[in-house]
Biopython code that builds the backbone (N, CA, C, O; Angstrom):
import numpy as np
from Bio.PDB.StructureBuilder import StructureBuilder

atoms = [
    (1, "UNK", "N", (29.744, -171.453, 4.975)),
    (1, "UNK", "CA", (28.971, -170.298, 5.364)),
    (1, "UNK", "C", (27.790, -170.724, 6.234)),
    (1, "UNK", "O", (27.608, -170.208, 7.337)),
    (2, "UNK", "N", (26.988, -171.667, 5.736)),
    (2, "UNK", "CA", (25.815, -172.079, 6.495)),
    (2, "UNK", "C", (26.191, -173.003, 7.643)),
    (2, "UNK", "O", (25.474, -173.078, 8.641)),
    (3, "UNK", "N", (27.310, -173.707, 7.509)),
    (3, "UNK", "CA", (27.754, -174.606, 8.562)),
    (3, "UNK", "C", (28.117, -173.849, 9.828)),
    (3, "UNK", "O", (27.838, -174.316, 10.932)),
    (4, "UNK", "N", (28.738, -172.681, 9.679)),
    (4, "UNK", "CA", (29.114, -171.867, 10.841)),
    (4, "UNK", "C", (27.871, -171.374, 11.576)),
    (4, "UNK", "O", (27.817, -171.392, 12.805)),
    (5, "UNK", "N", (26.886, -170.939, 10.816)),
    (5, "UNK", "CA", (25.646, -170.458, 11.436)),
    (5, "UNK", "C", (24.962, -171.580, 12.217)),
    (5, "UNK", "O", (24.470, -171.378, 13.327)),
    (6, "UNK", "N", (24.945, -172.769, 11.605)),
    (6, "UNK", "CA", (24.283, -173.903, 12.243)),
    (6, "UNK", "C", (24.988, -174.268, 13.547)),
    (6, "UNK", "O", (24.335, -174.526, 14.558)),
    (7, "UNK", "N", (26.319, -174.290, 13.522)),
    (7, "UNK", "CA", (27.081, -174.613, 14.733)),
    (7, "UNK", "C", (26.850, -173.560, 15.814)),
    (7, "UNK", "O", (26.672, -173.888, 16.987)),
    (8, "UNK", "N", (26.856, -172.306, 15.407)),
    (8, "UNK", "CA", (26.647, -171.217, 16.356)),
    (8, "UNK", "C", (25.239, -171.299, 16.961)),
    (8, "UNK", "O", (25.062, -171.109, 18.164)),
    (9, "UNK", "N", (24.248, -171.583, 16.119)),
    (9, "UNK", "CA", (22.871, -171.708, 16.575)),
    (9, "UNK", "C", (22.729, -172.876, 17.557)),
    (9, "UNK", "O", (22.045, -172.759, 18.574)),
    (10, "UNK", "N", (23.378, -174.003, 17.246)),
    (10, "UNK", "CA", (23.326, -175.163, 18.138)),
    (10, "UNK", "C", (24.008, -174.865, 19.468)),
    (10, "UNK", "O", (23.539, -175.307, 20.517)),
    (11, "UNK", "N", (25.107, -174.122, 19.434)),
    (11, "UNK", "CA", (25.805, -173.769, 20.674)),
    (11, "UNK", "C", (24.923, -172.896, 21.561)),
    (11, "UNK", "O", (24.880, -173.083, 22.777)),
    (12, "UNK", "N", (24.229, -171.955, 20.959)),
    (12, "UNK", "CA", (23.333, -171.079, 21.723)),
    (12, "UNK", "C", (22.185, -171.887, 22.307)),
    (12, "UNK", "O", (21.818, -171.692, 23.465)),
    (13, "UNK", "N", (21.613, -172.794, 21.518)),
    (13, "UNK", "CA", (20.515, -173.632, 22.017)),
    (13, "UNK", "C", (20.970, -174.496, 23.187)),
    (13, "UNK", "O", (20.252, -174.643, 24.176)),
    (14, "UNK", "N", (22.168, -175.068, 23.070)),
    (14, "UNK", "CA", (22.679, -175.911, 24.156)),
    (14, "UNK", "C", (22.892, -175.103, 25.429)),
    (14, "UNK", "O", (22.624, -175.591, 26.527)),
    (15, "UNK", "N", (23.371, -173.872, 25.290)),
    (15, "UNK", "CA", (23.562, -173.016, 26.466)),
    (15, "UNK", "C", (22.238, -172.730, 27.148)),
    (15, "UNK", "O", (22.146, -172.754, 28.375)),
    (16, "UNK", "N", (21.215, -172.461, 26.356)),
    (16, "UNK", "CA", (19.904, -172.159, 26.919)),
    (16, "UNK", "C", (19.275, -173.381, 27.580)),
    (16, "UNK", "O", (18.543, -173.251, 28.561)),
    (17, "UNK", "N", (19.557, -174.552, 27.053)),
    (17, "UNK", "CA", (18.983, -175.779, 27.607)),
    (17, "UNK", "C", (19.652, -176.200, 28.911)),
    (17, "UNK", "O", (19.039, -176.875, 29.738)),
    (18, "UNK", "N", (20.911, -175.802, 29.094)),
    (18, "UNK", "CA", (21.613, -176.178, 30.318)),
    (18, "UNK", "C", (20.901, -175.578, 31.518)),
    (18, "UNK", "O", (20.427, -174.442, 31.482)),
    (19, "UNK", "N", (20.840, -176.351, 32.558)),
    (19, "UNK", "CA", (20.167, -175.896, 33.769)),
    (19, "UNK", "C", (21.102, -174.964, 34.527)),
    (19, "UNK", "O", (22.257, -175.301, 34.789)),
    (20, "UNK", "N", (20.598, -173.810, 34.869)),
    (20, "UNK", "CA", (21.395, -172.856, 35.632)),
    (20, "UNK", "C", (21.526, -173.346, 37.063)),
    (20, "UNK", "O", (20.552, -173.790, 37.670)),
    (21, "UNK", "N", (22.719, -173.262, 37.588)),
    (21, "UNK", "CA", (22.951, -173.691, 38.958)),
    (21, "UNK", "C", (23.138, -172.466, 39.838)),
    (21, "UNK", "O", (23.970, -171.604, 39.555)),
    (22, "UNK", "N", (22.367, -172.400, 40.894)),
    (22, "UNK", "CA", (22.464, -171.315, 41.851)),
    (22, "UNK", "C", (22.976, -171.884, 43.164)),
    (22, "UNK", "O", (22.480, -172.900, 43.651)),
    (23, "UNK", "N", (23.956, -171.229, 43.721)),
    (23, "UNK", "CA", (24.480, -171.662, 45.009)),
    (23, "UNK", "C", (23.784, -170.860, 46.097)),
    (23, "UNK", "O", (23.885, -169.634, 46.152)),
    (24, "UNK", "N", (23.079, -171.577, 46.958)),
    (24, "UNK", "CA", (22.374, -170.924, 48.052)),
    (24, "UNK", "C", (22.836, -171.542, 49.361)),
    (24, "UNK", "O", (23.011, -172.757, 49.461)),
    (25, "UNK", "N", (23.028, -170.703, 50.351)),
    (25, "UNK", "CA", (23.482, -171.204, 51.643)),
    (25, "UNK", "C", (22.370, -171.930, 52.380)),
    (25, "UNK", "O", (22.621, -172.955, 53.014)),
    (26, "UNK", "N", (21.152, -171.424, 52.310)),
    (26, "UNK", "CA", (20.021, -172.128, 52.906)),
    (26, "UNK", "C", (18.794, -171.873, 52.044)),
    (26, "UNK", "O", (18.499, -170.733, 51.687)),
    (27, "UNK", "N", (18.098, -172.921, 51.722)),
    (27, "UNK", "CA", (16.944, -172.808, 50.841)),
    (27, "UNK", "C", (15.650, -172.563, 51.604)),
    (27, "UNK", "O", (14.720, -171.960, 51.068)),
    (28, "UNK", "N", (15.583, -173.016, 52.829)),
    (28, "UNK", "CA", (14.347, -172.921, 53.603)),
    (28, "UNK", "C", (14.453, -171.801, 54.630)),
    (28, "UNK", "O", (14.701, -172.045, 55.811)),
    (29, "UNK", "N", (14.265, -170.587, 54.169)),
    (29, "UNK", "CA", (14.363, -169.436, 55.050)),
    (29, "UNK", "C", (12.968, -168.845, 55.223)),
    (29, "UNK", "O", (12.277, -168.550, 54.248)),
    (30, "UNK", "N", (12.576, -168.682, 56.458)),
    (30, "UNK", "CA", (11.286, -168.061, 56.747)),
    (30, "UNK", "C", (11.537, -166.768, 57.501)),
    (30, "UNK", "O", (12.255, -166.749, 58.501)),
    (31, "UNK", "N", (10.942, -165.691, 57.017)),
    (31, "UNK", "CA", (11.107, -164.394, 57.663)),
    (31, "UNK", "C", (9.787, -164.051, 58.342)),
    (31, "UNK", "O", (8.756, -163.960, 57.675)),
    (32, "UNK", "N", (9.805, -163.862, 59.641)),
    (32, "UNK", "CA", (8.552, -163.569, 60.350)),
    (32, "UNK", "C", (8.070, -162.145, 60.074)),
    (32, "UNK", "O", (8.866, -161.245, 59.806)),
    (33, "UNK", "N", (6.757, -161.961, 60.145)),
    (33, "UNK", "CA", (6.173, -160.633, 59.998)),
    (33, "UNK", "C", (6.127, -159.973, 61.361)),
    (33, "UNK", "O", (5.705, -160.583, 62.343)),
    (34, "UNK", "N", (6.560, -158.727, 61.416)),
    (34, "UNK", "CA", (6.563, -157.993, 62.680)),
    (34, "UNK", "C", (5.600, -156.825, 62.540)),
    (34, "UNK", "O", (5.768, -155.973, 61.667)),
    (35, "UNK", "N", (4.590, -156.786, 63.402)),
    (35, "UNK", "CA", (3.598, -155.719, 63.379)),
    (35, "UNK", "C", (3.809, -154.840, 64.610)),
    (35, "UNK", "O", (3.725, -155.309, 65.745)),
    (36, "UNK", "N", (4.083, -153.558, 64.365)),
    (36, "UNK", "CA", (4.329, -152.654, 65.486)),
    (36, "UNK", "C", (3.048, -152.023, 66.012)),
    (36, "UNK", "O", (2.988, -151.654, 67.185)),
    (37, "UNK", "N", (2.017, -151.889, 65.172)),
    (37, "UNK", "CA", (0.737, -151.326, 65.597)),
    (37, "UNK", "C", (-0.329, -152.402, 65.458)),
    (37, "UNK", "O", (-0.069, -153.499, 64.964)),
    (38, "UNK", "N", (-1.514, -152.071, 65.898)),
    (38, "UNK", "CA", (-2.602, -153.019, 65.754)),
    (38, "UNK", "C", (-2.862, -153.241, 64.267)),
    (38, "UNK", "O", (-3.209, -152.305, 63.547)),
    (39, "UNK", "N", (-2.698, -154.460, 63.818)),
    (39, "UNK", "CA", (-2.776, -154.785, 62.396)),
    (39, "UNK", "C", (-4.154, -154.494, 61.813)),
    (39, "UNK", "O", (-4.260, -154.047, 60.671)),
    (40, "UNK", "N", (-5.202, -154.741, 62.580)),
    (40, "UNK", "CA", (-6.561, -154.497, 62.083)),
    (40, "UNK", "C", (-6.792, -153.024, 61.774)),
    (40, "UNK", "O", (-7.434, -152.693, 60.777)),
    (41, "UNK", "N", (-6.274, -152.138, 62.618)),
    (41, "UNK", "CA", (-6.428, -150.700, 62.375)),
    (41, "UNK", "C", (-5.712, -150.290, 61.095)),
    (41, "UNK", "O", (-6.247, -149.528, 60.291)),
    (42, "UNK", "N", (-4.522, -150.791, 60.916)),
    (42, "UNK", "CA", (-3.746, -150.455, 59.720)),
    (42, "UNK", "C", (-4.451, -150.983, 58.475)),
    (42, "UNK", "O", (-4.544, -150.288, 57.463)),
    (43, "UNK", "N", (-4.944, -152.207, 58.554)),
    (43, "UNK", "CA", (-5.627, -152.803, 57.416)),
    (43, "UNK", "C", (-6.886, -152.016, 57.042)),
    (43, "UNK", "O", (-7.159, -151.817, 55.859)),
    (44, "UNK", "N", (-7.646, -151.571, 58.032)),
    (44, "UNK", "CA", (-8.840, -150.766, 57.768)),
    (44, "UNK", "C", (-8.471, -149.440, 57.115)),
    (44, "UNK", "O", (-9.155, -148.983, 56.199)),
    (45, "UNK", "N", (-7.398, -148.827, 57.581)),
    (45, "UNK", "CA", (-6.943, -147.557, 57.016)),
    (45, "UNK", "C", (-6.541, -147.745, 55.550)),
    (45, "UNK", "O", (-6.869, -146.915, 54.701)),
    (46, "UNK", "N", (-5.844, -148.819, 55.262)),
    (46, "UNK", "CA", (-5.426, -149.098, 53.885)),
    (46, "UNK", "C", (-6.647, -149.334, 53.006)),
    (46, "UNK", "O", (-6.691, -148.858, 51.871)),
    (47, "UNK", "N", (-7.638, -150.062, 53.513)),
    (47, "UNK", "CA", (-8.865, -150.301, 52.748)),
    (47, "UNK", "C", (-9.593, -148.998, 52.443)),
    (47, "UNK", "O", (-10.110, -148.821, 51.340)),
    (48, "UNK", "N", (-9.639, -148.084, 53.412)),
    (48, "UNK", "CA", (-10.287, -146.789, 53.193)),
    (48, "UNK", "C", (-9.582, -146.002, 52.101)),
    (48, "UNK", "O", (-10.233, -145.408, 51.242)),
    (49, "UNK", "N", (-8.269, -145.994, 52.130)),
    (49, "UNK", "CA", (-7.488, -145.269, 51.120)),
    (49, "UNK", "C", (-7.743, -145.859, 49.734)),
    (49, "UNK", "O", (-7.916, -145.117, 48.767)),
    (50, "UNK", "N", (-7.768, -147.192, 49.632)),
    (50, "UNK", "CA", (-8.010, -147.835, 48.341)),
    (50, "UNK", "C", (-9.406, -147.522, 47.817)),
    (50, "UNK", "O", (-9.582, -147.314, 46.617)),
    (51, "UNK", "N", (-10.395, -147.487, 48.699)),
    (51, "UNK", "CA", (-11.754, -147.159, 48.270)),
    (51, "UNK", "C", (-11.835, -145.722, 47.766)),
    (51, "UNK", "O", (-12.525, -145.452, 46.783)),
    (52, "UNK", "N", (-11.139, -144.801, 48.425)),
    (52, "UNK", "CA", (-11.128, -143.409, 47.975)),
    (52, "UNK", "C", (-10.493, -143.298, 46.595)),
    (52, "UNK", "O", (-10.985, -142.556, 45.745)),
    (53, "UNK", "N", (-9.411, -144.027, 46.366)),
    (53, "UNK", "CA", (-8.752, -143.998, 45.063)),
    (53, "UNK", "C", (-9.671, -144.549, 43.981)),
    (53, "UNK", "O", (-9.740, -143.998, 42.882)),
    (54, "UNK", "N", (-10.377, -145.637, 44.288)),
    (54, "UNK", "CA", (-11.297, -146.220, 43.312)),
    (54, "UNK", "C", (-12.427, -145.259, 42.972)),
    (54, "UNK", "O", (-12.841, -145.170, 41.816)),
    (55, "UNK", "N", (-12.926, -144.541, 43.970)),
    (55, "UNK", "CA", (-14.007, -143.594, 43.727)),
    (55, "UNK", "C", (-13.540, -142.437, 42.854)),
    (55, "UNK", "O", (-14.300, -141.948, 42.018)),
    (56, "UNK", "N", (-12.313, -142.001, 43.036)),
    (56, "UNK", "CA", (-11.788, -140.896, 42.235)),
    (56, "UNK", "C", (-11.583, -141.310, 40.783)),
    (56, "UNK", "O", (-11.822, -140.518, 39.871)),
    (57, "UNK", "N", (-11.146, -142.534, 40.566)),
    (57, "UNK", "CA", (-10.787, -142.979, 39.225)),
    (57, "UNK", "C", (-11.843, -143.863, 38.576)),
    (57, "UNK", "O", (-11.569, -144.497, 37.557)),
    (58, "UNK", "N", (-13.018, -143.917, 39.131)),
    (58, "UNK", "CA", (-14.044, -144.784, 38.559)),
    (58, "UNK", "C", (-14.577, -144.187, 37.257)),
    (58, "UNK", "O", (-14.579, -142.969, 37.079)),
    (59, "UNK", "N", (-15.022, -145.045, 36.360)),
    (59, "UNK", "CA", (-15.545, -144.629, 35.062)),
    (59, "UNK", "C", (-17.038, -144.898, 35.040)),
    (59, "UNK", "O", (-17.487, -146.003, 35.343)),
    (60, "UNK", "N", (-17.788, -143.894, 34.685)),
    (60, "UNK", "CA", (-19.218, -144.078, 34.475)),
    (60, "UNK", "C", (-19.418, -144.312, 32.984)),
    (60, "UNK", "O", (-19.022, -143.484, 32.164)),
    (61, "UNK", "N", (-20.019, -145.418, 32.640)),
    (61, "UNK", "CA", (-20.156, -145.764, 31.237)),
    (61, "UNK", "C", (-21.196, -144.913, 30.520)),
    (61, "UNK", "O", (-21.333, -145.007, 29.300)),
    (62, "UNK", "N", (-21.924, -144.091, 31.252)),
    (62, "UNK", "CA", (-22.850, -143.163, 30.612)),
    (62, "UNK", "C", (-22.089, -142.067, 29.871)),
    (62, "UNK", "O", (-22.595, -141.505, 28.900)),
    (63, "UNK", "N", (-20.880, -141.767, 30.324)),
    (63, "UNK", "CA", (-20.102, -140.674, 29.752)),
    (63, "UNK", "C", (-19.008, -141.145, 28.798)),
    (63, "UNK", "O", (-18.244, -140.321, 28.296)),
    (64, "UNK", "N", (-18.915, -142.433, 28.538)),
    (64, "UNK", "CA", (-17.843, -142.966, 27.701)),
    (64, "UNK", "C", (-18.361, -143.145, 26.280)),
    (64, "UNK", "O", (-19.430, -143.717, 26.065)),
    (65, "UNK", "N", (-17.596, -142.652, 25.316)),
    (65, "UNK", "CA", (-17.975, -142.799, 23.915)),
    (65, "UNK", "C", (-17.491, -144.152, 23.407)),
    (65, "UNK", "O", (-16.320, -144.497, 23.563)),
    (66, "UNK", "N", (-18.394, -144.915, 22.801)),
    (66, "UNK", "CA", (-18.045, -146.214, 22.247)),
    (66, "UNK", "C", (-18.070, -146.082, 20.730)),
    (66, "UNK", "O", (-19.106, -145.749, 20.155)),
    (67, "UNK", "N", (-16.941, -146.340, 20.077)),
    (67, "UNK", "CA", (-16.896, -146.178, 18.620)),
    (67, "UNK", "C", (-17.698, -147.276, 17.919)),
    (67, "UNK", "O", (-17.812, -148.398, 18.414)),
    (68, "UNK", "N", (-18.248, -146.926, 16.762)),
    (68, "UNK", "CA", (-18.978, -147.901, 15.961)),
    (68, "UNK", "C", (-18.006, -148.563, 15.005)),
    (68, "UNK", "O", (-17.175, -147.895, 14.389)),
    (69, "UNK", "N", (-18.111, -149.862, 14.886)),
    (69, "UNK", "CA", (-17.238, -150.613, 13.991)),
    (69, "UNK", "C", (-18.101, -151.242, 12.911)),
    (69, "UNK", "O", (-19.053, -151.965, 13.205)),
    (70, "UNK", "N", (-17.758, -150.959, 11.646)),
    (70, "UNK", "CA", (-18.494, -151.504, 10.514)),
    (70, "UNK", "C", (-17.571, -152.443, 9.754)),
    (70, "UNK", "O", (-16.496, -152.041, 9.309)),
    (71, "UNK", "N", (-17.989, -153.685, 9.607)),
    (71, "UNK", "CA", (-17.200, -154.665, 8.865)),
    (71, "UNK", "C", (-17.909, -154.911, 7.539)),
    (71, "UNK", "O", (-19.058, -155.352, 7.503)),
    (72, "UNK", "N", (-17.205, -154.617, 6.456)),
    (72, "UNK", "CA", (-17.775, -154.758, 5.122)),
    (72, "UNK", "C", (-17.346, -156.084, 4.510)),
    (72, "UNK", "O", (-16.253, -156.581, 4.780)),
    (73, "UNK", "N", (-18.213, -156.645, 3.688)),
    (73, "UNK", "CA", (-17.881, -157.869, 2.975)),
    (73, "UNK", "C", (-16.951, -157.529, 1.822)),
    (73, "UNK", "O", (-17.013, -156.441, 1.250)),
    (74, "UNK", "N", (-16.086, -158.484, 1.493)),
    (74, "UNK", "CA", (-15.181, -158.272, 0.366)),
    (74, "UNK", "C", (-15.955, -158.355, -0.944)),
    (74, "UNK", "O", (-16.855, -159.179, -1.105)),
    (75, "UNK", "N", (-15.584, -157.490, -1.865)),
    (75, "UNK", "CA", (-16.205, -157.517, -3.186)),
    (75, "UNK", "C", (-15.453, -158.521, -4.044)),
    (75, "UNK", "O", (-14.224, -158.591, -4.013)),
    (76, "UNK", "N", (-16.204, -159.293, -4.805)),
    (76, "UNK", "CA", (-15.568, -160.294, -5.673)),
    (76, "UNK", "C", (-15.246, -159.731, -7.019)),
    (76, "UNK", "O", (-14.708, -160.438, -7.871)),
]
sb = StructureBuilder()
sb.init_structure("model")
sb.init_model(0)
sb.init_chain("A")
sb.init_seg("    ")
for serial, (resi, resn, name, xyz) in enumerate(atoms, 1):
    if name == "N":
        sb.init_residue(resn, " ", resi, " ")
    sb.init_atom(name, np.array(xyz, "f"), 0.0, 1.0, " ", f" {name:<3s}", serial, name[0])
structure = sb.get_structure()
């Protein structure tokens, strides 16, 4: 009973330890970035959008309720 479990467990461990082999046609592939518009303009626009999102979702800690936590000593 326990021998079967041990063998099964060892088989699973050995499978996990084996190094997976991936067949790739070329490992060193570089894909160039193609910019159709002026990149600086696009980047500025994206930054503006992100700032607007941050302003909408910002938290003011004056309005946040912080719960009180009381830790009591154990009674002997």
